C-alpha positions in Angstrom: 9.7 4.6 -1.5 6.9 4.9 -4.6 7.3 4.6 -8.0 3.9 5.4 -10.9 4.6 4.3 -14.4 2.2 6.6 -16.8 0.8 4.3 -19.7 -1.5 5.8 -22.6 -4.2 3.4 -22.4 -7.2 4.7 -20.4 -8.8 7.7 -19.2 -7.4 8.5 -15.0 -10.1 7.7 -12.3 -8.8 9.0 -9.7 -10.4 7.3 -6.4 -13.7 5.9 -6.5 -13.0 3.1 -8.4 -16.9 3.2 -9.6 -16.9 4.1 -13.6 -13.1 1.9 -13.8 -12.3 2.0 -18.0 -12.8 -1.6 -19.5 -9.8 -0.9 -21.1 -6.5 -2.0 -19.6 -3.3 -1.1 -19.3 -0.5 -3.1 -18.3 -1.1 -6.6 -17.7 0.6 -7.2 -14.6 -0.8 -10.6 -14.2 2.5 -11.2 -16.3 4.3 -10.7 -13.4 2.4 -13.1 -11.2 3.2 -15.5 -13.3 6.7 -14.9 -13.8 6.9 -15.4 -10.1 5.3 -18.6 -9.9 7.2 -19.9 -12.7 10.6 -18.9 -11.1 9.6 -20.7 -8.0 8.5 -23.7 -9.8 11.8 -23.9 -11.8 13.3 -23.4 -8.3 12.0 -26.4 -6.1 12.6 -28.6 -10.0 16.1 -27.7 -9.4 16.1 -29.6 -6.9 15.5 -33.7 -7.5 13.3 -35.3 -5.6 11.1 -35.1 -2.4 12.0 -32.0 -0.3 11.4 -30.5 3.3 11.0 -26.9 2.9 12.0 -24.6 5.3 10.3 -21.0 4.8 11.2 -17.7 6.2 7.8 -16.4 8.1 7.9 -13.1 5.8 8.1 -14.7 2.7 5.0 -16.6 3.6 2.2 -13.3 2.4 4.2 -12.5 -0.7 4.2 -16.3 -1.9 0.3 -16.6 -0.7 0.1 -13.8 -3.5 1.4 -15.7 -6.4 1.0 -19.9 -5.6 -0.7 -21.7 -3.0 0.2 -24.9 -1.0 -1.2 -27.2 -3.8 1.6 -26.2 -6.5 4.3 -26.3 -3.8 3.3 -30.2 -2.8 2.8 -31.1 -7.2 6.8 -29.7 -7.7 8.1 -32.0 -4.5 7.7 -30.8 -1.4 6.8 -33.2 1.3 6.0 -31.0 4.2 7.0 -27.4 5.3 8.4 -25.7 8.2 8.9 -22.4 9.4 12.9 -21.0 9.8 12.8 -20.6 13.3 15.6 -21.6 15.6 15.5 -25.1 17.1 15.7 -28.7 15.8 14.7 -29.3 12.8 13.4 -32.8 11.9 13.2 -34.0 8.1 12.1 -37.1 6.9 13.7 -36.2 3.2 17.0 -36.1 2.0 16.7 -32.5 0.6 16.3 -29.5 3.0 15.0 -26.5 1.1 15.7 -23.3 2.6 13.9 -20.1 1.6 15.0 -16.9 3.2 15.7 -13.0 2.8 19.3 -12.9 3.2 19.6 -11.8 6.9 21.9 -12.8 9.4 19.7 -13.9 12.2 18.3 -16.5 9.4 21.8 -17.6 8.2 22.8 -18.3 11.8 19.8 -20.6 12.3 20.1 -22.4 9.0 24.0 -23.1 10.1 23.3 -24.2 13.4 20.7 -26.9 12.0 23.6 -28.1 9.8 25.8 -28.8 12.2 23.0 -30.2 14.9 22.6 -32.5 11.6 25.8 -33.2 11.8 26.7 -33.9 15.0 23.5 -36.2 14.9 24.8 -38.1 11.7 21.9 -37.1 9.7 22.7 -36.9 6.0 20.6 -34.2 4.4 21.2 -32.3 1.1 20.8 -28.5 1.9 19.8 -25.9 -0.9 19.6 -22.1 0.1 17.5 -19.4 -1.9 17.7 -16.2 -1.1 15.3 -13.6 -1.9 15.5 -11.6 -4.3 19.2 -12.7 -4.8 22.4 -14.0 -3.4 24.7 -12.2 -1.2 28.3 -12.9 -0.6 28.3 -12.0 3.0 25.9 -15.1 3.3 28.5 -17.1 2.1 30.9 -15.2 4.6 28.7 -15.9 7.6 28.5 -20.3 6.4 32.1 -19.9 6.1 32.6 -18.9 9.5 30.0 -21.2 11.1 32.1 -24.0 9.1 29.3 -24.9 7.2 29.3 -23.5 3.5 30.4 -26.6 1.9 27.3 -28.0 2.8 25.1 -25.5 1.4 24.4 -25.1 -2.4 23.2 -21.2 -2.7 21.0 -20.1 -5.1 18.5 -17.1 -5.7 15.2 -16.9 -6.1 14.1 -13.8 -8.0 10.8 -12.7 -6.3 10.2 -9.1 -7.5 6.9 -7.1 -8.1 4.1 -8.3 -7.2 0.4 -7.6 -8.4 -2.0 -6.7 -5.3 -4.7 -4.5 -7.4 -4.7 -4.3 -11.3 -3.1 -0.7 -10.7 -0.5 -1.5 -8.0 2.3 -3.7 -7.7 4.0 -4.3 -4.9 8.0 -5.8 -3.5 6.2 -6.3 -0.4 9.2 -5.5 2.1 7.5 -4.4 5.4 11.3 -3.3 6.8 12.3 -1.0 4.0 11.0 2.2 5.5 13.0 1.3 8.9 16.2 -0.2 6.7 16.2 2.9 4.7 15.0 6.3 6.9 16.0 4.6 10.4 19.2 2.0 9.9 20.5 3.7 6.8 20.4 0.6 4.8 20.2 1.8 1.0 19.9 -2.1 0.3 16.5 -1.6 -0.6 17.4 1.4 -3.5 19.3 -1.4 -5.3 16.7 -4.4 -4.8 14.2 -1.6 -6.3 16.4 -1.2 -9.2 16.7 -4.4 -9.9 12.4 -4.9 -9.9 12.1 -1.7 -12.2 14.8 -2.8 -14.5 13.0 -6.4 -14.9 9.7 -4.1 -15.5 11.6 -2.1 -18.5 12.9 -5.6 -20.3 8.8 -7.1 -19.7 7.3 -3.7 -20.8 9.5 -1.5 -22.6 12.1 1.0 -21.5 11.0 4.0 -19.4 11.2 7.0 -21.8 11.7 9.6 -19.1 12.0 9.7 -15.4 11.5 12.1 -13.1 11.1 12.6 -9.6 12.2 14.2 -5.6 14.3 13.1 -3.1 18.0 11.8 -2.3 17.1 7.9 -2.6 14.8 8.5 -5.5 17.8 10.2 -7.2 20.1 7.1 -6.2 17.4 5.2 -7.7 17.0 6.9 -10.5 21.1 7.5 -10.8 20.9 3.3 -11.1 18.2 2.8 -13.6 20.1 5.0 -16.5 23.1 2.6 -16.1 23.4 -1.1 -16.9 22.8 -3.1 -13.8 25.5 -5.4 -12.5 24.5 -9.2 -11.5 20.9 -8.5 -12.5 19.3 -12.3 -11.7 17.7 -13.9 -14.4 13.7 -13.4 -15.2 11.6 -15.8 -16.2 9.4 -13.5 -18.5 11.2 -12.1 -21.7 9.5 -8.5 -23.6 6.2 -8.7 -24.5 4.8 -6.6 -27.2 2.7 -4.0 -25.5 -0.3 -1.7 -26.7 -0.1 0.6 -23.4 3.2 2.2 -23.9 4.7 3.3 -20.9 5.8 7.4 -21.3 7.1 8.3 -17.8 8.2 7.1 -14.4 7.8 9.2 -11.8 9.8 8.0 -8.6 9.5 9.5 -5.2 10.7 9.1 -2.0 8.1 8.5 1.0 9.9 11.2 3.3 8.7 13.7 0.4 4.9 13.1 1.9 5.3 11.9 5.3 1.9 13.7 6.0 0.1 11.4 4.2 0.8 8.1 5.9 0.2 10.1 9.4 -3.1 10.5 8.6 -6.5 8.2 9.0 -7.6 6.6 6.0 -11.3 6.8 6.0 -12.3 5.2 2.9 -13.6 1.4 3.2 -10.8 -0.3 2.5 -8.4 2.3 4.6 -10.5 2.0 7.7 -10.2 -2.0 7.8 -6.3 -1.1 7.4 -6.8 0.9 10.2 -8.9 -1.0 12.6 -7.9 -4.4 11.9 -5.0 -4.6 9.7 -4.6 -5.7 5.7 -1.3 -7.7 4.9 -0.5 -8.8 1.8 -4.0 -8.2 1.0 -5.6 -10.3 3.4 -7.5 -9.8 6.3 -8.0 -11.7 10.0 -12.3 -11.4 10.1 -14.3 -13.6 12.4 -14.8 -17.0 11.4 -18.7 -16.3 12.1 -18.5 -13.6 9.2 -17.1 -16.5 6.8 -19.7 -19.0 6.9 -21.7 -19.8 4.1 -24.5 -17.7 3.2 -28.5 -17.9 4.9 -30.8 -20.0 2.7 -32.0 -17.8 -0.1 -35.3 -17.3 1.6 -34.2 -15.3 4.1 -34.1 -11.4 3.2 -30.8 -10.4 2.2 -31.8 -6.7 3.0 -31.6 -8.0 6.6 -28.3 -9.9 6.6 -27.5 -12.1 9.9 -24.4 -9.7 11.2 -25.3 -9.8 15.1 -22.0 -11.9 15.2 -20.1 -9.8 13.1 -21.6 -6.5 15.3 -19.1 -8.0 18.8 -15.7 -7.4 19.1 -13.5 -9.6 17.2 -11.5 -10.0 20.7 -11.7 -13.5 22.0 -13.2 -14.9 18.8 -11.3 -17.3 16.4 -10.2 -15.7 13.4 -9.8 -16.5 9.7 -7.4 -15.0 7.0 -9.9 -13.5 4.2 -8.9 -12.6 0.8 -9.9 -8.8 -0.1 -9.7 -8.9 -4.0 -11.8 -7.2 -6.2 -11.1 -10.0 -8.6 -12.9 -12.4 -6.3 -15.1 -9.9 -4.6 -17.0 -7.6 -7.1 -19.1 -5.8 -4.0 -15.9 -4.8 -2.3 -14.7 -3.6 -5.4 -17.5 -1.3 -5.5 -16.7 -0.4 -1.7 -12.9 -0.4 -1.4 -12.8 3.2 -2.7 -15.7 4.7 -1.1 -15.7 7.4 1.6 -17.0 5.1 4.5 -19.9 7.6 5.2 -21.1 6.1 1.7 -20.6 2.7 2.5 -23.7 2.0 4.3 -25.9 3.9 1.1 -24.4 1.4 -1.6 -24.7 -1.7 0.8 -28.4 -0.7 1.2 -28.4 -0.3 -2.7 -27.4 -3.7 -3.3 -29.4 -5.4 -0.3 -32.7 -4.3 -2.4 -31.1 -5.0 -5.6 -30.3 -8.6 -4.5 -33.8 -8.7 -3.3 -35.8 -8.0 -6.7 -33.8 -10.7 -7.8 -35.1 -13.4 -5.2 -38.1 -12.1 -5.8 -38.3 -12.7 -9.6 -38.4 -16.7 -8.3 -41.8 -16.3 -7.3 -42.4 -14.6 -10.4 -41.2 -17.3 -12.7 -43.9 -19.1 -14.0 -42.5 -21.6 -17.0 -39.9 -23.9 -16.8 -37.7 -21.7 -19.1 -38.1 -18.8 -15.8 -37.5 -21.6 -13.4 -34.4 -22.8 -15.4 -32.9 -18.8 -15.9 -33.8 -18.5 -12.0 -31.8 -21.7 -10.9 -28.7 -21.0 -13.6 -28.3 -17.4 -11.3 -28.7 -18.9 -8.1 -25.3 -19.7 -7.5 -24.4 -16.2 -8.4 -26.6 -14.6 -6.6 -26.0 -17.1 -3.2 -22.4 -15.9 -3.5 -23.6 -12.2 -3.7 -25.7 -12.6 -0.8 -22.7 -14.3 1.5 -20.5 -11.2 0.1 -23.5 -8.7 1.1 -23.6 -10.6 4.3 -19.3 -9.9 4.7 -19.4 -6.5 4.6 -22.5 -5.5 6.2 -21.0 -7.4 9.3 -17.5 -5.8 8.6 -19.1 -1.9 8.4 -20.5 -3.2 12.1 -17.1 -4.0 13.1 -15.6 -0.7 12.1 -18.7 1.7 12.7 -18.4 1.6 16.5 -14.6 2.4 16.0 -15.6 5.5 14.3 -17.9 6.6 17.0 -15.5 6.7 19.4 -14.6 9.5 21.6 -10.8 9.2 20.6 -11.3 8.3 17.1 -13.6 11.7 16.6 -10.6 13.5 18.6 -8.0 12.3 16.4 -9.4 13.2 13.3 -10.5 16.8 14.7 -6.7 17.3 15.3 -5.9 16.4 12.4 -8.1 18.4 10.2 -7.2 21.6 12.4 -3.1 21.1 12.2 -3.6 20.5 8.6 -5.8 23.5 8.4 -3.0 25.1 10.2 -5.8 26.1 13.1 -4.5 27.0 16.7 -1.6 25.0 16.6 -0.5 25.4 20.3 -3.8 24.0 21.1 -3.5 20.7 19.4 -0.4 19.8 20.9 -2.4 19.9 24.4 -4.9 18.0 22.8 -2.5 15.4 22.1 -1.1 15.4 25.4 -5.0 15.0 26.5 -5.3 12.1 24.8 -2.6 10.3 26.2 -4.0 10.6 29.5 -7.3 9.6 28.1 -5.2 6.2 27.1 -5.3 6.7 23.2 -3.0 4.3 21.4 0.5 4.6 21.3 0.7 4.5 17.2 -2.4 7.3 17.5 -0.4 9.1 19.9 2.9 9.0 18.0 1.5 9.9 14.5 -0.3 12.6 15.8 2.8 14.0 17.1 4.5 13.7 13.9 1.8 15.5 11.8 1.7 18.7 14.4 5.8 18.9 14.1 5.4 18.5 10.1 2.4 20.9 9.5 3.9 23.7 12.2 7.2 23.4 11.4 8.3 21.9 15.1 6.6 21.7 18.2 8.0 24.9 20.8 10.9 23.1 22.9 9.0 22.9 26.5 5.6 21.9 25.3 7.7 18.8 23.2 9.7 18.1 26.4 6.7 17.7 28.3 4.5 15.5 26.1 7.5 12.9 25.0 7.8 13.0 29.3 4.3 11.7 29.2 4.5 9.8 26.1 7.1 7.5 27.9 5.2 7.3 31.2 2.0 6.3 29.7 3.3 3.6 27.5 6.9 2.5 28.7 10.2 3.5 28.5 11.1 0.5 25.8 10.0 3.2 23.8 12.7 5.9 24.1 14.6 4.4 20.8 11.4 5.4 18.7 11.2 8.6 20.0 15.1 9.3 19.4 14.5 7.7 15.5 11.7 9.9 14.8 13.9 13.6 16.2 17.3 12.5 14.4 18.2 12.6 10.9 17.8 11.4 8.4 14.1 11.0 9.5 13.4 14.2 11.5 9.8 14.0 11.7 9.4 15.1 15.5 11.6 18.1 15.8 11.3 21.0 18.3 11.2 24.9 17.5 13.5 26.3 17.7 16.0 23.4 16.9 19.0 23.2 19.3 22.1 24.4 17.8 23.9 21.2 17.9 21.3 19.7 15.0 22.9 19.8 11.6 22.2 21.7 9.1 20.6 18.8 7.1 17.7 18.6 9.6 16.9 22.3 9.3 16.8 21.6 5.1 14.6 18.7 5.8 11.4 20.5 7.0 8.7 21.2 5.1 7.2 24.3 4.2 3.9 23.0 4.9 1.9 26.4 4.5 3.0 27.6 1.3 2.9 24.0 -0.3 -0.7 23.5 0.8 -1.9 26.7 -1.3 0.5 26.1 -4.0 -0.7 22.6 -4.7 -4.1 23.1 -3.5 -3.8 20.0 -0.9 -6.8 21.5 1.2 -10.5 21.7 0.3 -13.4 22.5 1.8 -14.9 20.1 3.8 -18.6 20.5 3.2 -20.0 17.0 3.0 -22.1 18.2 -0.3 -18.9 19.7 -1.9 -17.6 15.9 -1.2 -20.2 13.7 -2.6 -19.7 15.6 -6.0 -16.2 15.7 -5.9 -15.8 11.6 -6.3 -13.2 11.9 -9.0 -10.8 14.2 -7.0 -8.0 12.7 -4.8 -9.3 15.1 -2.0 -12.4 12.6 -1.4 -10.1 9.7 0.1 -9.1 12.0 3.5 -12.2 14.0 3.5 -10.6 17.3 2.0 -7.2 16.4 1.8 -5.0 15.7 -0.9 -2.1 13.6 -0.5 1.1 15.6 -1.5 2.3 12.3 -3.0 -0.7 12.0 -5.8 -0.4 16.1 -6.0 3.2 15.5 -7.1 2.4 12.6 -9.6 -0.4 15.2 -11.0 2.2 18.2 -11.5 4.0 15.6 -14.1 1.4 14.3 -15.9 -1.9 15.4 -14.7 -1.1 19.2 -14.4 -5.2 20.8 -14.7 -5.6 18.6 -12.0 -3.2 20.2 -9.7 -4.3 23.8 -10.7 -8.4 23.6 -11.2 -10.4 23.7 -8.1 -13.7 20.9 -8.9 -15.5 23.1 -6.2 -15.1 26.3 -7.5 -15.8 25.0 -10.8 -18.7 23.0 -10.0 -20.4 26.0 -8.5 -19.4 28.4 -11.4 -21.1 25.8 -13.5 -24.2 26.2 -11.8 -23.9 30.0 -12.3 -23.6 30.1 -15.9 -25.9 27.2 -16.3 -29.2 28.8 -14.3 -32.2 29.4 -15.8 -31.2 27.3 -18.7 -31.4 23.6 -17.0 -29.8 20.6 -19.7 -29.3 22.8 -22.3 -26.1 21.5 -24.3 -26.4 17.8 -22.7 -26.7 16.2 -26.2 -22.9 17.1 -27.1 -21.7 17.4 -23.5 -21.7 21.1 -23.3 -24.2 21.2 -20.1 -21.8 18.5 -17.6 -20.0 20.3 -15.1 -16.7 20.7 -14.9 -16.6 18.4 -11.7 -18.2 15.8 -13.9 -15.7 15.7 -16.4 -12.5 13.7 -16.5 -9.3 15.3 -15.9 -7.4 15.2 -19.3 -3.2 14.3 -19.4 -1.2 16.3 -20.9 2.3 15.9 -22.8 4.8 14.5 -20.1 6.8 17.9 -19.9 8.4 16.6 -16.3 7.8 19.4 -13.8 7.4 22.2 -15.6 5.2 25.2 -14.2 5.8 23.5 -11.0 9.7 24.5 -10.8 9.0 27.0 -7.8 6.9 24.7 -5.0 9.3 21.7 -5.9 12.7 23.7 -4.9 10.6 24.6 -1.8 10.4 20.6 -1.0 13.4 18.7 1.0 15.5 16.5 -1.1 16.5 16.5 -4.8 14.3 17.2 -7.7 15.6 15.7 -11.2 14.0 15.1 -14.6 16.1 12.8 -17.2 14.7 12.4 -20.4 16.0 9.3 -22.4 14.7 8.8 -25.4 11.7 9.6 -27.8 8.5 7.4 -27.5 7.4 7.6 -30.7 4.2 5.1 -30.3 2.9 7.7 -27.4 2.3 10.5 -30.0 -0.1 8.2 -31.8 -2.1 7.8 -28.7 -4.7 10.2 -27.8 -3.5 12.6 -25.3 -6.9 12.1 -22.6 -6.0 8.5 -22.4 -3.9 7.8 -19.4 -3.5 5.6 -17.0 -1.1 4.8 -13.8 0.6 2.0 -12.2 1.6 2.5 -9.0 4.9 0.6 -8.0 5.8 0.1 -4.3 8.4 -1.2 -1.8 5.0 -2.1 0.4 1.8 -0.7 1.3 2.0 1.1 4.8 0.2 3.0 7.4 0.4 5.4 10.1 0.5 2.5 12.5 2.8 -0.3 10.6 5.3 2.8 10.0 5.1 3.2 13.8 5.4 -0.4 14.5 8.2 -1.3 12.4 10.1 2.0 13.6 9.8 1.0 17.5 9.9 -2.8 16.6 6.2 -3.5 17.9 7.0 -2.1 20.5 8.7 -4.6 21.9 12.3 -4.4 24.0 15.1 -6.1 21.7 17.2 -5.2 18.7 16.3 -5.7 15.0 17.5 -7.9 12.4 20.7 -7.4 10.5 21.0 -7.3 7.3 23.6 -9.1 5.1 
């Protein structure tokens, strides 16, 4: 589930990230400080030294808001993972910090009973994230240890993962909602969004698409009971929120099934990014070579090899700490090499300035810049090596075959042949997640796969990857997910499944989801969201534009640019002084007043799920802000990719059941 809050703050830059405005929208660092303060208060509520027993799935999210040194400063003596087996604690206080899962509660109960049997005296405190649950108390009562445990909550809500992205970092949200039918995350999302309202101001209008999105919107229009206390109060905002757009993930299942083609997206596809961290070879993270080595030829021989078998280390991918990554992250991977080469030449010129320094003042200036140059040199070495890890992957036959099938399916080109090609990829040893993603993409874009062909490819899938993946295929084919369907549907299928089908061909034309994939055209369209997938615009982004940037959906930058060239031929550079000579593609898309789904009602009615528009109150302050100035803040339950979705549904492809939530 994704929500986009639109703030009247600065001009929208859609994908390239190159000319980001200096003017900021909402200050999301407040949320980080709130989470840190809440953790400190929780730890300080337990007097004395304490042993912290941590839910492993919380380690990554907590790493975004705090560090180990802070925990030790507030009395944490030792830390252990919350896992089955005995717990050895040298402190009287034992603090458990976990999500409310039955398996964790039973582990805690077993450890407490083991300590009692061994006559060990401890004081136990359980902090549940993000809120307490009466069922947790009931399980502890059934286990006979409720009286030994003090239960409270740690209200960990949205965490900033970028300056314009905040996340609940709940990896299991998609499976819980769309496979298990557990709607807990909807309520937790309402609690988190309510905290945003109390911090930044009320949402004057809530629009959205999807059944679960509608339930979330309804919760936000009513007082929320048992809202945990927050550690941050309302702040004066110079960037008022003028709209909240809520979208179900199910409304746009196509986008996560596609292969990401930006630099950051390919890192996620190949290496995997989790909680803003990526596992990299230690050889890439070593200190940079001496300054006399030319940065235009960085030493990356170790990086060019496979990372399999080499010791790895977590690295934080953050634009705040890595300016070069800020430049590269949103570039199409085909443009990364040129940008790295440009950075190398610039850095080389900076180093050559040392040889031109003749006076003491000039030498002092160079020495003052040396630390920054060395950091830039290390960043250049790191990203050059990282690119060399990604490059061989992008040149494999299976990778390019997958891209070809994706593009053909999006263009509705010979769909039967694409299903045959997917079946051939199974025989060629393609990755399980890749094949599953392509099958679902084919089903969605062509309205279902022919029954005989689908049964054949399912049989090949199970024989190649294992029959323990049968639950995966069943989950993909069953409501409420229903993204791997046959055509025609069997008579026994509920009517809701047929209603959930996406009329892709109609939506593709109405919302301009696909443009010409000519490389020259793509280079000129870095300010259109089509750029991210080399010609495909994510449906979810187009829906947000339907609300807050309608002209971005209606106009075609490629056509506009061609018209500008025709109109301006023979009169080059005329009118540049007043901006009239600029091409339409080079101009920023202007934000329009929020009028809900107005103008797109017909296409919205063809999409599955409820459509809603809830005006709440007039935002008088927004009227005083120029309409060309709007910035977006993305709020999500978690950042997903096709691979992570398939792994979540399949349970990492291993036999065994899923965790039960209480």
